[in-house]
mmCIF file of the N, C-alpha and C atoms, coordinates in Angstrom:
data_MODEL
# 
_entry.id   MODEL 
# 
loop_
_atom_site.group_PDB 
_atom_site.id 
_atom_site.type_symbol 
_atom_site.label_atom_id 
_atom_site.label_alt_id 
_atom_site.label_comp_id 
_atom_site.label_asym_id 
_atom_site.label_entity_id 
_atom_site.label_seq_id 
_atom_site.pdbx_PDB_ins_code 
_atom_site.Cartn_x 
_atom_site.Cartn_y 
_atom_site.Cartn_z 
_atom_site.occupancy 
_atom_site.B_iso_or_equiv 
_atom_site.pdbx_formal_charge 
_atom_site.auth_seq_id 
_atom_site.auth_comp_id 
_atom_site.auth_asym_id 
_atom_site.auth_atom_id 
_atom_site.pdbx_PDB_model_num 
ATOM 1   N N  . MET A 1 1  ? -8.087  -12.300 -4.738  1.00 0.00 ? 1  MET A N  1 
ATOM 2   C CA . MET A 1 1  ? -8.750  -11.233 -4.765  1.00 0.00 ? 1  MET A CA 1 
ATOM 3   C C  . MET A 1 1  ? -7.845  -10.180 -5.289  1.00 0.00 ? 1  MET A C  1 
ATOM 4   N N  . LYS A 1 2  ? -8.747  -9.022  -5.757  1.00 0.00 ? 2  LYS A N  1 
ATOM 5   C CA . LYS A 1 2  ? -8.232  -7.857  -6.017  1.00 0.00 ? 2  LYS A CA 1 
ATOM 6   C C  . LYS A 1 2  ? -8.667  -6.688  -4.942  1.00 0.00 ? 2  LYS A C  1 
ATOM 7   N N  . VAL A 1 3  ? -7.713  -5.844  -4.893  1.00 0.00 ? 3  VAL A N  1 
ATOM 8   C CA . VAL A 1 3  ? -7.738  -4.696  -3.940  1.00 0.00 ? 3  VAL A CA 1 
ATOM 9   C C  . VAL A 1 3  ? -7.367  -3.289  -4.996  1.00 0.00 ? 3  VAL A C  1 
ATOM 10  N N  . ARG A 1 4  ? -8.078  -2.222  -4.515  1.00 0.00 ? 4  ARG A N  1 
ATOM 11  C CA . ARG A 1 4  ? -7.722  -1.111  -5.216  1.00 0.00 ? 4  ARG A CA 1 
ATOM 12  C C  . ARG A 1 4  ? -6.512  -0.287  -4.448  1.00 0.00 ? 4  ARG A C  1 
ATOM 13  N N  . LEU A 1 5  ? -5.759  0.373   -5.058  1.00 0.00 ? 5  LEU A N  1 
ATOM 14  C CA . LEU A 1 5  ? -4.488  1.013   -4.339  1.00 0.00 ? 5  LEU A CA 1 
ATOM 15  C C  . LEU A 1 5  ? -4.564  2.427   -4.633  1.00 0.00 ? 5  LEU A C  1 
ATOM 16  N N  . ARG A 1 6  ? -4.128  3.249   -3.750  1.00 0.00 ? 6  ARG A N  1 
ATOM 17  C CA . ARG A 1 6  ? -4.154  4.639   -3.721  1.00 0.00 ? 6  ARG A CA 1 
ATOM 18  C C  . ARG A 1 6  ? -2.845  4.945   -3.125  1.00 0.00 ? 6  ARG A C  1 
ATOM 19  N N  . PHE A 1 7  ? -2.049  5.699   -3.891  1.00 0.00 ? 7  PHE A N  1 
ATOM 20  C CA . PHE A 1 7  ? -0.576  6.098   -3.781  1.00 0.00 ? 7  PHE A CA 1 
ATOM 21  C C  . PHE A 1 7  ? -0.451  7.636   -3.433  1.00 0.00 ? 7  PHE A C  1 
ATOM 22  N N  . PHE A 1 8  ? 0.079   8.091   -2.311  1.00 0.00 ? 8  PHE A N  1 
ATOM 23  C CA . PHE A 1 8  ? 0.161   9.461   -1.992  1.00 0.00 ? 8  PHE A CA 1 
ATOM 24  C C  . PHE A 1 8  ? 1.698   9.961   -1.770  1.00 0.00 ? 8  PHE A C  1 
ATOM 25  N N  . ALA A 1 9  ? 1.816   11.112  -2.056  1.00 0.00 ? 9  ALA A N  1 
ATOM 26  C CA . ALA A 1 9  ? 3.063   11.917  -1.772  1.00 0.00 ? 9  ALA A CA 1 
ATOM 27  C C  . ALA A 1 9  ? 4.264   11.296  -2.634  1.00 0.00 ? 9  ALA A C  1 
ATOM 28  N N  . SER A 1 10 ? 5.439   10.949  -1.746  1.00 0.00 ? 10 SER A N  1 
ATOM 29  C CA . SER A 1 10 ? 6.482   10.589  -2.447  1.00 0.00 ? 10 SER A CA 1 
ATOM 30  C C  . SER A 1 10 ? 6.223   8.951   -3.019  1.00 0.00 ? 10 SER A C  1 
ATOM 31  N N  . LEU A 1 11 ? 5.349   8.548   -2.754  1.00 0.00 ? 11 LEU A N  1 
ATOM 32  C CA . LEU A 1 11 ? 5.133   7.054   -3.329  1.00 0.00 ? 11 LEU A CA 1 
ATOM 33  C C  . LEU A 1 11 ? 4.449   7.315   -4.743  1.00 0.00 ? 11 LEU A C  1 
ATOM 34  N N  . ARG A 1 12 ? 3.614   8.226   -4.706  1.00 0.00 ? 12 ARG A N  1 
ATOM 35  C CA . ARG A 1 12 ? 2.761   8.634   -5.982  1.00 0.00 ? 12 ARG A CA 1 
ATOM 36  C C  . ARG A 1 12 ? 3.961   9.190   -7.035  1.00 0.00 ? 12 ARG A C  1 
ATOM 37  N N  . GLU A 1 13 ? 4.965   10.001  -6.492  1.00 0.00 ? 13 GLU A N  1 
ATOM 38  C CA . GLU A 1 13 ? 5.964   10.426  -7.378  1.00 0.00 ? 13 GLU A CA 1 
ATOM 39  C C  . GLU A 1 13 ? 6.918   9.390   -7.834  1.00 0.00 ? 13 GLU A C  1 
ATOM 40  N N  . ARG A 1 14 ? 7.055   8.322   -6.880  1.00 0.00 ? 14 ARG A N  1 
ATOM 41  C CA . ARG A 1 14 ? 8.163   7.369   -7.525  1.00 0.00 ? 14 ARG A CA 1 
ATOM 42  C C  . ARG A 1 14 ? 7.647   6.318   -8.344  1.00 0.00 ? 14 ARG A C  1 
ATOM 43  N N  . LEU A 1 15 ? 6.263   6.122   -8.182  1.00 0.00 ? 15 LEU A N  1 
ATOM 44  C CA . LEU A 1 15 ? 5.469   5.062   -8.981  1.00 0.00 ? 15 LEU A CA 1 
ATOM 45  C C  . LEU A 1 15 ? 5.044   5.606   -10.242 1.00 0.00 ? 15 LEU A C  1 
ATOM 46  N N  . ARG A 1 16 ? 4.861   7.310   -10.146 1.00 0.00 ? 16 ARG A N  1 
ATOM 47  C CA . ARG A 1 16 ? 4.343   7.923   -11.455 1.00 0.00 ? 16 ARG A CA 1 
ATOM 48  C C  . ARG A 1 16 ? 2.816   7.633   -11.814 1.00 0.00 ? 16 ARG A C  1 
ATOM 49  N N  . ARG A 1 17 ? 2.181   7.207   -10.435 1.00 0.00 ? 17 ARG A N  1 
ATOM 50  C CA . ARG A 1 17 ? 0.765   7.011   -10.674 1.00 0.00 ? 17 ARG A CA 1 
ATOM 51  C C  . ARG A 1 17 ? 0.128   7.177   -9.274  1.00 0.00 ? 17 ARG A C  1 
ATOM 52  N N  . SER A 1 18 ? -1.127  7.579   -9.295  1.00 0.00 ? 18 SER A N  1 
ATOM 53  C CA . SER A 1 18 ? -1.798  7.722   -7.936  1.00 0.00 ? 18 SER A CA 1 
ATOM 54  C C  . SER A 1 18 ? -2.754  6.584   -7.541  1.00 0.00 ? 18 SER A C  1 
ATOM 55  N N  . GLU A 1 19 ? -3.113  5.797   -8.344  1.00 0.00 ? 19 GLU A N  1 
ATOM 56  C CA . GLU A 1 19 ? -3.880  4.551   -8.356  1.00 0.00 ? 19 GLU A CA 1 
ATOM 57  C C  . GLU A 1 19 ? -3.313  3.365   -8.869  1.00 0.00 ? 19 GLU A C  1 
ATOM 58  N N  . GLY A 1 20 ? -3.888  2.275   -8.554  1.00 0.00 ? 20 GLY A N  1 
ATOM 59  C CA . GLY A 1 20 ? -3.646  0.939   -9.182  1.00 0.00 ? 20 GLY A CA 1 
ATOM 60  C C  . GLY A 1 20 ? -4.413  -0.118  -8.564  1.00 0.00 ? 20 GLY A C  1 
ATOM 61  N N  . GLU A 1 21 ? -4.003  -1.249  -8.873  1.00 0.00 ? 21 GLU A N  1 
ATOM 62  C CA . GLU A 1 21 ? -4.923  -2.482  -8.622  1.00 0.00 ? 21 GLU A CA 1 
ATOM 63  C C  . GLU A 1 21 ? -3.836  -3.618  -8.248  1.00 0.00 ? 21 GLU A C  1 
ATOM 64  N N  . CYS A 1 22 ? -3.975  -4.516  -7.254  1.00 0.00 ? 22 CYS A N  1 
ATOM 65  C CA . CYS A 1 22 ? -3.230  -5.736  -7.086  1.00 0.00 ? 22 CYS A CA 1 
ATOM 66  C C  . CYS A 1 22 ? -4.142  -6.879  -6.933  1.00 0.00 ? 22 CYS A C  1 
ATOM 67  N N  . THR A 1 23 ? -3.700  -8.206  -7.231  1.00 0.00 ? 23 THR A N  1 
ATOM 68  C CA . THR A 1 23 ? -4.408  -9.163  -7.170  1.00 0.00 ? 23 THR A CA 1 
ATOM 69  C C  . THR A 1 23 ? -3.514  -9.973  -6.241  1.00 0.00 ? 23 THR A C  1 
ATOM 70  N N  . LEU A 1 24 ? -4.408  -10.413 -5.022  1.00 0.00 ? 24 LEU A N  1 
ATOM 71  C CA . LEU A 1 24 ? -3.402  -11.105 -3.899  1.00 0.00 ? 24 LEU A CA 1 
ATOM 72  C C  . LEU A 1 24 ? -4.254  -12.736 -3.622  1.00 0.00 ? 24 LEU A C  1 
ATOM 73  N N  . PRO A 1 25 ? -3.735  -13.550 -2.946  1.00 0.00 ? 25 PRO A N  1 
ATOM 74  C CA . PRO A 1 25 ? -4.402  -14.729 -2.699  1.00 0.00 ? 25 PRO A CA 1 
ATOM 75  C C  . PRO A 1 25 ? -5.548  -14.326 -1.464  1.00 0.00 ? 25 PRO A C  1 
ATOM 76  N N  . ALA A 1 26 ? -6.293  -15.109 -1.173  1.00 0.00 ? 26 ALA A N  1 
ATOM 77  C CA . ALA A 1 26 ? -7.228  -15.171 -0.374  1.00 0.00 ? 26 ALA A CA 1 
ATOM 78  C C  . ALA A 1 26 ? -6.476  -14.899 1.212   1.00 0.00 ? 26 ALA A C  1 
ATOM 79  N N  . GLU A 1 27 ? -7.176  -14.315 2.106   1.00 0.00 ? 27 GLU A N  1 
ATOM 80  C CA . GLU A 1 27 ? -6.402  -14.347 3.475   1.00 0.00 ? 27 GLU A CA 1 
ATOM 81  C C  . GLU A 1 27 ? -5.200  -13.267 3.478   1.00 0.00 ? 27 GLU A C  1 
ATOM 82  N N  . ALA A 1 28 ? -4.928  -12.494 2.414   1.00 0.00 ? 28 ALA A N  1 
ATOM 83  C CA . ALA A 1 28 ? -3.640  -11.882 2.451   1.00 0.00 ? 28 ALA A CA 1 
ATOM 84  C C  . ALA A 1 28 ? -3.707  -10.675 3.273   1.00 0.00 ? 28 ALA A C  1 
ATOM 85  N N  . THR A 1 29 ? -2.691  -10.254 4.095   1.00 0.00 ? 29 THR A N  1 
ATOM 86  C CA . THR A 1 29 ? -2.562  -9.069  4.882   1.00 0.00 ? 29 THR A CA 1 
ATOM 87  C C  . THR A 1 29 ? -2.023  -7.994  4.019   1.00 0.00 ? 29 THR A C  1 
ATOM 88  N N  . VAL A 1 30 ? -2.225  -6.957  4.838   1.00 0.00 ? 30 VAL A N  1 
ATOM 89  C CA . VAL A 1 30 ? -1.518  -5.669  4.421   1.00 0.00 ? 30 VAL A CA 1 
ATOM 90  C C  . VAL A 1 30 ? 0.109   -5.784  4.205   1.00 0.00 ? 30 VAL A C  1 
ATOM 91  N N  . GLY A 1 31 ? 0.584   -6.537  5.145   1.00 0.00 ? 31 GLY A N  1 
ATOM 92  C CA . GLY A 1 31 ? 1.839   -6.761  4.851   1.00 0.00 ? 31 GLY A CA 1 
ATOM 93  C C  . GLY A 1 31 ? 2.318   -7.494  3.829   1.00 0.00 ? 31 GLY A C  1 
ATOM 94  N N  . ASP A 1 32 ? 1.383   -8.656  3.243   1.00 0.00 ? 32 ASP A N  1 
ATOM 95  C CA . ASP A 1 32 ? 1.775   -9.277  2.164   1.00 0.00 ? 32 ASP A CA 1 
ATOM 96  C C  . ASP A 1 32 ? 1.522   -8.427  0.966   1.00 0.00 ? 32 ASP A C  1 
ATOM 97  N N  . LEU A 1 33 ? 0.470   -7.564  0.863   1.00 0.00 ? 33 LEU A N  1 
ATOM 98  C CA . LEU A 1 33 ? 0.281   -6.411  -0.033  1.00 0.00 ? 33 LEU A CA 1 
ATOM 99  C C  . LEU A 1 33 ? 1.673   -5.702  -0.297  1.00 0.00 ? 33 LEU A C  1 
ATOM 100 N N  . TRP A 1 34 ? 2.279   -5.335  0.580   1.00 0.00 ? 34 TRP A N  1 
ATOM 101 C CA . TRP A 1 34 ? 3.419   -4.390  0.775   1.00 0.00 ? 34 TRP A CA 1 
ATOM 102 C C  . TRP A 1 34 ? 4.665   -5.303  0.179   1.00 0.00 ? 34 TRP A C  1 
ATOM 103 N N  . ASN A 1 35 ? 4.659   -6.531  0.530   1.00 0.00 ? 35 ASN A N  1 
ATOM 104 C CA . ASN A 1 35 ? 5.846   -7.312  0.149   1.00 0.00 ? 35 ASN A CA 1 
ATOM 105 C C  . ASN A 1 35 ? 5.652   -7.725  -1.439  1.00 0.00 ? 35 ASN A C  1 
ATOM 106 N N  . THR A 1 36 ? 4.383   -7.762  -1.808  1.00 0.00 ? 36 THR A N  1 
ATOM 107 C CA . THR A 1 36 ? 4.367   -7.752  -3.342  1.00 0.00 ? 36 THR A CA 1 
ATOM 108 C C  . THR A 1 36 ? 4.602   -6.739  -4.143  1.00 0.00 ? 36 THR A C  1 
ATOM 109 N N  . LEU A 1 37 ? 4.375   -5.522  -3.595  1.00 0.00 ? 37 LEU A N  1 
ATOM 110 C CA . LEU A 1 37 ? 4.406   -4.190  -4.154  1.00 0.00 ? 37 LEU A CA 1 
ATOM 111 C C  . LEU A 1 37 ? 6.043   -4.063  -4.094  1.00 0.00 ? 37 LEU A C  1 
ATOM 112 N N  . CYS A 1 38 ? 6.728   -4.378  -3.191  1.00 0.00 ? 38 CYS A N  1 
ATOM 113 C CA . CYS A 1 38 ? 8.139   -4.214  -3.112  1.00 0.00 ? 38 CYS A CA 1 
ATOM 114 C C  . CYS A 1 38 ? 8.758   -5.196  -4.180  1.00 0.00 ? 38 CYS A C  1 
ATOM 115 N N  . GLY A 1 39 ? 8.263   -6.360  -4.534  1.00 0.00 ? 39 GLY A N  1 
ATOM 116 C CA . GLY A 1 39 ? 8.806   -7.132  -5.335  1.00 0.00 ? 39 GLY A CA 1 
ATOM 117 C C  . GLY A 1 39 ? 8.703   -6.657  -6.776  1.00 0.00 ? 39 GLY A C  1 
ATOM 118 N N  . GLU A 1 40 ? 7.518   -5.980  -7.063  1.00 0.00 ? 40 GLU A N  1 
ATOM 119 C CA . GLU A 1 40 ? 7.199   -5.532  -8.238  1.00 0.00 ? 40 GLU A CA 1 
ATOM 120 C C  . GLU A 1 40 ? 7.725   -3.997  -8.550  1.00 0.00 ? 40 GLU A C  1 
ATOM 121 N N  . PHE A 1 41 ? 7.966   -3.412  -7.359  1.00 0.00 ? 41 PHE A N  1 
ATOM 122 C CA . PHE A 1 41 ? 8.628   -1.933  -7.567  1.00 0.00 ? 41 PHE A CA 1 
ATOM 123 C C  . PHE A 1 41 ? 9.719   -1.917  -6.381  1.00 0.00 ? 41 PHE A C  1 
ATOM 124 N N  . PRO A 1 42 ? 10.877  -2.386  -6.695  1.00 0.00 ? 42 PRO A N  1 
ATOM 125 C CA . PRO A 1 42 ? 12.095  -2.275  -5.721  1.00 0.00 ? 42 PRO A CA 1 
ATOM 126 C C  . PRO A 1 42 ? 12.432  -1.020  -5.167  1.00 0.00 ? 42 PRO A C  1 
ATOM 127 N N  . GLN A 1 43 ? 12.087  0.182   -5.816  1.00 0.00 ? 43 GLN A N  1 
ATOM 128 C CA . GLN A 1 43 ? 12.283  1.350   -5.277  1.00 0.00 ? 43 GLN A CA 1 
ATOM 129 C C  . GLN A 1 43 ? 11.433  1.749   -4.096  1.00 0.00 ? 43 GLN A C  1 
ATOM 130 N N  . LEU A 1 44 ? 10.536  1.017   -3.728  1.00 0.00 ? 44 LEU A N  1 
ATOM 131 C CA . LEU A 1 44 ? 9.733   1.146   -2.622  1.00 0.00 ? 44 LEU A CA 1 
ATOM 132 C C  . LEU A 1 44 ? 10.497  0.622   -1.362  1.00 0.00 ? 44 LEU A C  1 
ATOM 133 N N  . THR A 1 45 ? 11.369  -0.495  -1.489  1.00 0.00 ? 45 THR A N  1 
ATOM 134 C CA . THR A 1 45 ? 11.676  -1.061  -0.360  1.00 0.00 ? 45 THR A CA 1 
ATOM 135 C C  . THR A 1 45 ? 12.192  -0.298  0.462   1.00 0.00 ? 45 THR A C  1 
ATOM 136 N N  . GLU A 1 46 ? 13.021  0.923   0.184   1.00 0.00 ? 46 GLU A N  1 
ATOM 137 C CA . GLU A 1 46 ? 13.817  1.684   1.188   1.00 0.00 ? 46 GLU A CA 1 
ATOM 138 C C  . GLU A 1 46 ? 12.757  2.545   2.182   1.00 0.00 ? 46 GLU A C  1 
ATOM 139 N N  . LEU A 1 47 ? 11.438  2.726   1.704   1.00 0.00 ? 47 LEU A N  1 
ATOM 140 C CA . LEU A 1 47 ? 10.438  3.199   2.440   1.00 0.00 ? 47 LEU A CA 1 
ATOM 141 C C  . LEU A 1 47 ? 9.771   2.392   3.533   1.00 0.00 ? 47 LEU A C  1 
ATOM 142 N N  . GLY A 1 48 ? 10.078  0.957   3.493   1.00 0.00 ? 48 GLY A N  1 
ATOM 143 C CA . GLY A 1 48 ? 9.575   -0.022  4.189   1.00 0.00 ? 48 GLY A CA 1 
ATOM 144 C C  . GLY A 1 48 ? 8.910   0.444   5.630   1.00 0.00 ? 48 GLY A C  1 
ATOM 145 N N  . ALA A 1 49 ? 9.623   0.626   6.430   1.00 0.00 ? 49 ALA A N  1 
ATOM 146 C CA . ALA A 1 49 ? 9.087   0.681   7.917   1.00 0.00 ? 49 ALA A CA 1 
ATOM 147 C C  . ALA A 1 49 ? 8.243   2.131   8.112   1.00 0.00 ? 49 ALA A C  1 
ATOM 148 N N  . SER A 1 50 ? 8.479   2.915   7.314   1.00 0.00 ? 50 SER A N  1 
ATOM 149 C CA . SER A 1 50 ? 7.837   4.232   7.509   1.00 0.00 ? 50 SER A CA 1 
ATOM 150 C C  . SER A 1 50 ? 6.560   4.456   6.780   1.00 0.00 ? 50 SER A C  1 
ATOM 151 N N  . VAL A 1 51 ? 5.916   3.564   6.196   1.00 0.00 ? 51 VAL A N  1 
ATOM 152 C CA . VAL A 1 51 ? 4.955   3.691   5.217   1.00 0.00 ? 51 VAL A CA 1 
ATOM 153 C C  . VAL A 1 51 ? 3.696   3.343   6.071   1.00 0.00 ? 51 VAL A C  1 
ATOM 154 N N  . SER A 1 52 ? 2.497   4.354   6.180   1.00 0.00 ? 52 SER A N  1 
ATOM 155 C CA . SER A 1 52 ? 1.333   3.676   6.838   1.00 0.00 ? 52 SER A CA 1 
ATOM 156 C C  . SER A 1 52 ? 0.310   3.298   5.878   1.00 0.00 ? 52 SER A C  1 
ATOM 157 N N  . PHE A 1 53 ? -0.621  2.574   6.339   1.00 0.00 ? 53 PHE A N  1 
ATOM 158 C CA . PHE A 1 53 ? -1.602  1.938   5.557   1.00 0.00 ? 53 PHE A CA 1 
ATOM 159 C C  . PHE A 1 53 ? -3.003  2.436   5.993   1.00 0.00 ? 53 PHE A C  1 
ATOM 160 N N  . ALA A 1 54 ? -3.963  2.536   5.220   1.00 0.00 ? 54 ALA A N  1 
ATOM 161 C CA . ALA A 1 54 ? -5.425  2.847   5.585   1.00 0.00 ? 54 ALA A CA 1 
ATOM 162 C C  . ALA A 1 54 ? -6.144  1.954   4.641   1.00 0.00 ? 54 ALA A C  1 
ATOM 163 N N  . VAL A 1 55 ? -7.187  1.073   5.247   1.00 0.00 ? 55 VAL A N  1 
ATOM 164 C CA . VAL A 1 55 ? -7.866  0.281   4.320   1.00 0.00 ? 55 VAL A CA 1 
ATOM 165 C C  . VAL A 1 55 ? -9.449  0.836   4.569   1.00 0.00 ? 55 VAL A C  1 
ATOM 166 N N  . ASN A 1 56 ? -10.084 1.300   3.396   1.00 0.00 ? 56 ASN A N  1 
ATOM 167 C CA . ASN A 1 56 ? -11.245 1.795   3.338   1.00 0.00 ? 56 ASN A CA 1 
ATOM 168 C C  . ASN A 1 56 ? -11.437 3.027   4.246   1.00 0.00 ? 56 ASN A C  1 
ATOM 169 N N  . GLN A 1 57 ? -10.464 3.746   4.394   1.00 0.00 ? 57 GLN A N  1 
ATOM 170 C CA . GLN A 1 57 ? -10.156 5.066   4.949   1.00 0.00 ? 57 GLN A CA 1 
ATOM 171 C C  . GLN A 1 57 ? -9.992  4.948   6.638   1.00 0.00 ? 57 GLN A C  1 
ATOM 172 N N  . GLU A 1 58 ? -9.501  3.701   7.101   1.00 0.00 ? 58 GLU A N  1 
ATOM 173 C CA . GLU A 1 58 ? -9.379  3.728   8.492   1.00 0.00 ? 58 GLU A CA 1 
ATOM 174 C C  . GLU A 1 58 ? -7.833  2.860   8.552   1.00 0.00 ? 58 GLU A C  1 
ATOM 175 N N  . TYR A 1 59 ? -7.123  3.730   9.301   1.00 0.00 ? 59 TYR A N  1 
ATOM 176 C CA . TYR A 1 59 ? -5.517  3.269   9.641   1.00 0.00 ? 59 TYR A CA 1 
ATOM 177 C C  . TYR A 1 59 ? -5.541  2.123   10.122  1.00 0.00 ? 59 TYR A C  1 
ATOM 178 N N  . VAL A 1 60 ? -4.758  1.043   9.711   1.00 0.00 ? 60 VAL A N  1 
ATOM 179 C CA . VAL A 1 60 ? -4.670  -0.457  10.089  1.00 0.00 ? 60 VAL A CA 1 
ATOM 180 C C  . VAL A 1 60 ? -3.033  -0.826  10.191  1.00 0.00 ? 60 VAL A C  1 
ATOM 181 N N  . ASP A 1 61 ? -2.817  -1.931  10.891  1.00 0.00 ? 61 ASP A N  1 
ATOM 182 C CA . ASP A 1 61 ? -1.374  -2.426  10.809  1.00 0.00 ? 61 ASP A CA 1 
ATOM 183 C C  . ASP A 1 61 ? -1.100  -3.551  9.800   1.00 0.00 ? 61 ASP A C  1 
ATOM 184 N N  . ARG A 1 62 ? -0.065  -3.914  9.791   1.00 0.00 ? 62 ARG A N  1 
ATOM 185 C CA . ARG A 1 62 ? 0.374   -4.935  8.590   1.00 0.00 ? 62 ARG A CA 1 
ATOM 186 C C  . ARG A 1 62 ? -0.288  -6.144  8.698   1.00 0.00 ? 62 ARG A C  1 
ATOM 187 N N  . GLN A 1 63 ? -0.923  -6.561  9.688   1.00 0.00 ? 63 GLN A N  1 
ATOM 188 C CA . GLN A 1 63 ? -1.254  -7.819  10.082  1.00 0.00 ? 63 GLN A CA 1 
ATOM 189 C C  . GLN A 1 63 ? -2.925  -7.841  9.698   1.00 0.00 ? 63 GLN A C  1 
ATOM 190 N N  . HIS A 1 64 ? -3.406  -6.622  9.371   1.00 0.00 ? 64 HIS A N  1 
ATOM 191 C CA . HIS A 1 64 ? -4.807  -6.622  8.862   1.00 0.00 ? 64 HIS A CA 1 
ATOM 192 C C  . HIS A 1 64 ? -5.087  -7.236  7.758   1.00 0.00 ? 64 HIS A C  1 
ATOM 193 N N  . ARG A 1 65 ? -6.138  -8.134  7.654   1.00 0.00 ? 65 ARG A N  1 
ATOM 194 C CA . ARG A 1 65 ? -6.447  -9.176  6.492   1.00 0.00 ? 65 ARG A CA 1 
ATOM 195 C C  . ARG A 1 65 ? -7.386  -8.128  5.585   1.00 0.00 ? 65 ARG A C  1 
ATOM 196 N N  . LEU A 1 66 ? -7.089  -8.383  4.294   1.00 0.00 ? 66 LEU A N  1 
ATOM 197 C CA . LEU A 1 66 ? -7.673  -7.720  3.215   1.00 0.00 ? 66 LEU A CA 1 
ATOM 198 C C  . LEU A 1 66 ? -8.917  -8.603  2.783   1.00 0.00 ? 66 LEU A C  1 
ATOM 199 N N  . ALA A 1 67 ? -9.898  -7.858  2.274   1.00 0.00 ? 67 ALA A N  1 
ATOM 200 C CA . ALA A 1 67 ? -11.177 -8.349  1.451   1.00 0.00 ? 67 ALA A CA 1 
ATOM 201 C C  . ALA A 1 67 ? -11.164 -8.007  0.169   1.00 0.00 ? 67 ALA A C  1 
ATOM 202 N N  . GLU A 1 68 ? -11.923 -8.740  -0.679  1.00 0.00 ? 68 GLU A N  1 
ATOM 203 C CA . GLU A 1 68 ? -12.176 -8.234  -1.936  1.00 0.00 ? 68 GLU A CA 1 
ATOM 204 C C  . GLU A 1 68 ? -12.653 -6.775  -2.107  1.00 0.00 ? 68 GLU A C  1 
ATOM 205 N N  . ASN A 1 69 ? -11.946 -6.271  -3.094  1.00 0.00 ? 69 ASN A N  1 
ATOM 206 C CA . ASN A 1 69 ? -12.405 -4.665  -3.519  1.00 0.00 ? 69 ASN A CA 1 
ATOM 207 C C  . ASN A 1 69 ? -12.084 -3.735  -2.399  1.00 0.00 ? 69 ASN A C  1 
ATOM 208 N N  . ASP A 1 70 ? -11.370 -4.167  -1.409  1.00 0.00 ? 70 ASP A N  1 
ATOM 209 C CA . ASP A 1 70 ? -10.626 -3.056  -0.318  1.00 0.00 ? 70 ASP A CA 1 
ATOM 210 C C  . ASP A 1 70 ? -10.148 -2.099  -1.007  1.00 0.00 ? 70 ASP A C  1 
ATOM 211 N N  . GLU A 1 71 ? -10.160 -0.813  -0.552  1.00 0.00 ? 71 GLU A N  1 
ATOM 212 C CA . GLU A 1 71 ? -9.333  0.103   -1.089  1.00 0.00 ? 71 GLU A CA 1 
ATOM 213 C C  . GLU A 1 71 ? -8.197  0.511   -0.018  1.00 0.00 ? 71 GLU A C  1 
ATOM 214 N N  . VAL A 1 72 ? -6.910  0.370   -0.564  1.00 0.00 ? 72 VAL A N  1 
ATOM 215 C CA . VAL A 1 72 ? -5.698  0.613   0.444   1.00 0.00 ? 72 VAL A CA 1 
ATOM 216 C C  . VAL A 1 72 ? -5.034  1.811   0.066   1.00 0.00 ? 72 VAL A C  1 
ATOM 217 N N  . ALA A 1 73 ? -4.955  2.640   0.940   1.00 0.00 ? 73 ALA A N  1 
ATOM 218 C CA . ALA A 1 73 ? -3.942  3.861   0.856   1.00 0.00 ? 73 ALA A CA 1 
ATOM 219 C C  . ALA A 1 73 ? -2.744  3.685   1.383   1.00 0.00 ? 73 ALA A C  1 
ATOM 220 N N  . LEU A 1 74 ? -1.673  3.931   0.573   1.00 0.00 ? 74 LEU A N  1 
ATOM 221 C CA . LEU A 1 74 ? -0.360  3.749   1.112   1.00 0.00 ? 74 LEU A CA 1 
ATOM 222 C C  . LEU A 1 74 ? 0.131   5.279   1.379   1.00 0.00 ? 74 LEU A C  1 
ATOM 223 N N  . ILE A 1 75 ? 0.450   5.563   2.455   1.00 0.00 ? 75 ILE A N  1 
ATOM 224 C CA . ILE A 1 75 ? 0.788   7.009   2.802   1.00 0.00 ? 75 ILE A CA 1 
ATOM 225 C C  . ILE A 1 75 ? 2.463   7.191   3.570   1.00 0.00 ? 75 ILE A C  1 
ATOM 226 N N  . PRO A 1 76 ? 3.335   7.554   2.858   1.00 0.00 ? 76 PRO A N  1 
ATOM 227 C CA . PRO A 1 76 ? 4.506   7.710   3.419   1.00 0.00 ? 76 PRO A CA 1 
ATOM 228 C C  . PRO A 1 76 ? 4.474   8.873   4.418   1.00 0.00 ? 76 PRO A C  1 
ATOM 229 N N  . PRO A 1 77 ? 5.740   9.019   5.433   1.00 0.00 ? 77 PRO A N  1 
ATOM 230 C CA . PRO A 1 77 ? 5.810   10.006  6.075   1.00 0.00 ? 77 PRO A CA 1 
ATOM 231 C C  . PRO A 1 77 ? 5.614   11.363  5.351   1.00 0.00 ? 77 PRO A C  1 
ATOM 232 N N  . VAL A 1 78 ? 5.128   12.406  6.048   1.00 0.00 ? 78 VAL A N  1 
ATOM 233 C CA . VAL A 1 78 ? 5.102   13.753  5.332   1.00 0.00 ? 78 VAL A CA 1 
ATOM 234 C C  . VAL A 1 78 ? 5.787   14.491  6.440   1.00 0.00 ? 78 VAL A C  1 
ATOM 235 N N  . SER A 1 79 ? 6.581   15.665  5.773   1.00 0.00 ? 79 SER A N  1 
ATOM 236 C CA . SER A 1 79 ? 7.093   16.771  6.498   1.00 0.00 ? 79 SER A CA 1 
ATOM 237 C C  . SER A 1 79 ? 6.742   17.984  5.930   1.00 0.00 ? 79 SER A C  1 
ATOM 238 N N  . GLY A 1 80 ? 6.713   18.985  6.744   1.00 0.00 ? 80 GLY A N  1 
ATOM 239 C CA . GLY A 1 80 ? 6.311   20.136  6.486   1.00 0.00 ? 80 GLY A CA 1 
ATOM 240 C C  . GLY A 1 80 ? 6.431   21.051  7.647   1.00 0.00 ? 80 GLY A C  1 
ATOM 241 N N  . GLY A 1 81 ? 6.082   22.312  7.286   1.00 0.00 ? 81 GLY A N  1 
ATOM 242 C CA . GLY A 1 81 ? 6.012   23.269  8.298   1.00 0.00 ? 81 GLY A CA 1 
ATOM 243 C C  . GLY A 1 81 ? 4.975   24.318  8.356   1.00 0.00 ? 81 GLY A C  1 
# 
């Protein structure tokens, strides 16, 4: 299945892109997606536990099952004042 990706803040800067696409096996979870992305982009690994995920504009955990054409937003922690 294919899912659409949206990268925000420091993830967007590290990858030099704001959008992407990933092909995953059926029944894949958000955690599977993250592992696939870290394999393709090792510079993401260090952000591991701090990244939040939203699927179709709703926050989900890493056990959430993905479906064909889901939009997955990857959101690193943000700081500011």
